[in-house]
N, C-alpha and C positions, 0 to 999 in steps of 0.2 A: 663236226665241229672240230672250231677254234678254242686251243686252252693256250696260256702265253705261262710258259716257265717264267719267272720272275728271278733268272742269273743271268752273269754274265760268265761264270764260273765254269770254262770245259767240263771241266772233272766233275762235275756237281750234274751239269746238264749231260752227262755222255749219261752217266748213270741212272737219270732219271728216265730218260728216253727208255733206255733199255729194260729197266723195270714196266715201264706203262705200254710197251712196244705191241703188246695184243689188243690193245682199243682202239675202238674205231674214232680216233682220234687224232686233227693237225694239230702237233705240239712245236706252241712258237716257240724263241730265246728272246729275251731285251734288243738282241742283236741284230733280232728281225723286225724292228723299229726304228721309225725314221726319225724318231726324235729320241734319244733314251734319259731318262729321268733320274735323277739320284734319290734315293733313300735312306738316310740313316741309319742305321743298326745303333740307336742309343737305345734301348729300352734296357733293363735286368735279366729280362728272361730269355729264354731262348722261344716260348709262345706268344710274347707282347711284341718281341724283333719281328716274328712271322707274320704274325697280325696285320702288325703296321706294314709290310710289306705288299701282301696279300691288297689289302683295300684300299692301300695308296696306288699303287699300278692297275689295278680293277677299275677303279674309278677313273684314273686319267685314260686307260686306253680302252676304255668301255669291254673290255674282254673277262671271261673268266681266267681265274690267275689261280695255279698251285704254285707256294713261298712255300722255304722252308726255312729254319735256321737250326743249324746243327754246332756243335762243338764237344772239348774233350775234360774232363772233369775228371782230378785228380787228387788223389785224397789227401794225401802227405803234403800238396800245399792248398789243403782248405778250400779243393772245385775248382782250382785256379789250371788253367788257363780259362775253361768258362764260355759266357759271351765273349770275351775278347779274344778267342782262340783264334781266329783270321788276322791279328793283329798285335797278339801279344809281345810279339818282339819291341816292339815300339812303345809300351806300358811301362810306366816305371815301376811296377810291382816284379821285382828282381834284377832290377837293371835293364838296359836297352843295350840291342843288337846293332852295331849300325853299319859294319861288312858290308858295304853295296857290291861287294864281287858276289853273296851267296842271294839266294829268289828268298821270298816273303818266308817261302814254304822250310826253308833251309835255314834262315832265322829264326825260327819259331822253335823246332826241333833244335838247333843247336842251345839255346835259350832253357828249355825246358829235361834237357840231357844234363847241361852246366846246377840247375836248381835241385836236381834226384842225385847229386852225386853226392855216395855214402849214404844215403840213403835205402834203407832196410823195405820198407812199406812203397812197391813203385804199384798199387792197385790204382786202376781209374778205369772213365767208363765212357765213350759215345754217345751223345744225345744228340736226338734230330726231332724236330717238332714241326710239320708238315702241316701246311693251311691252303684248304681250295676255297674260294668267291667267287661267288658270278654275282659281279652287281646289278644286273637286271631282274633275275629271281631271287635276290639276297637270301642265296643260298652260303651258308659260311658252316664248314667243316675242318676241325683237326684230328691229327693221329699222330703219336708219338710213339718213336722206339730207341732203345736201350742196348748196347750191346758193350757188354762186360768187360776188361781185359787188364795188361798190367804193361805199364811202357819198359822197354827192352833195353839196350844196354847202350844200341847204337843203331845207327841206322843199316836197312836191310830192305831190301827189295826193290824194285822201280816201274812197278805198276800204283797205281791210285795215285793219290795226292795228297796234301796235309800232313799229319802225323799219321799217316797210314806205315811210312818205313820205322815208325819206331813204336807203334802201337800191336800188339800180340793178344788177340781175342783167344778169350776163356778157353779152354779145351785145345788149341791148337800151340804148337812151337816154333810157327812163323809168323811173322808181320802179315797185316794186309797187304801191304806192298806186294808179297812175297805169292800172295793167291792169285789163282785167274779170277778176272771181271767177274764168270757166273757165281762163283763159289763162294766171292766177297759179296756181293747184293744178294745172296739168301741170309746169309747170319748177320749181315751191315745197318747200323742204327736206322741209315736212311730206306735201305730195303726193307726192314720191318714195317717205318714207317709209312712208306708211298704201300707198299703190300696191303695194310690196313687202309689207307684212300681207298684206292684201288677197288676194295671190296664193297667198302661204303658209297661207293659211286654208284658201281651197279647194283648195289639193293635197294638203292633210290631212284634209280630210271636214269638216270646224269648222263652213264655214257653205258656203253657194250662192248663186247668183245668181239671181234673181226673186223676186217674190213670191208 
C-alpha cells in the first residue's frame, strides 16, 4: 500500500517515516510526484490547514494522504506564532526579519527571542494535527498531539528543525534540538499525533504492522 506524505520539508518527512517505519506501507513524499501542486496554508487553525492539504493532495494524486499542520503557541505572545509558525519572520506581527544571510528557521527563532526579551512568562507548546484521507474509500481520520514546554534564552543544539533549538520540553533541561531523534519522537507533538493515528489505522484495518 502506498501513502503520500504531503510535505517537502525534509525534517518533517524524516520524523514521520521514522515513527511509521514499522508499518507495512510505502511512504511517498511530494518530491516523488511528477507534478508537485502547491496548496496554500491559509486557514485559521491547524486542523483546517491539515484537512485542506489532505483532501486536495489526495484528490489530485488519487492516493491516500497523510497531511499535518503544526506550530508553536507562546502564551506571552497571545498564541503567536501559531498557524504562522513557518513564516513568522515575514508577517507584520512584531516586525519582519529580512536578514537574507539567515535561514527561515533562524529568522523565526531570532524574531521570537527578540519578542520575548524581558518577559518572565516563556511558556508555550508545540501542537500538531495530523489528517489521513483516502479519496477512494472516503476514509478520513485526524489526531492531535501537544508538547508543553518553554522558550529558552538562546538557540542550543543542532538536531531537529524549526523552533527546536529554542524549545525546552516540560521536564527537560535541554532543547528539542539537543535530544536524540528517538527520544524526541517519544515526547514530541508530532510523535504523539502520529502514534495515535497509527493506532487508529491499525485498529480499523487500513494498515498493518510488519513487512
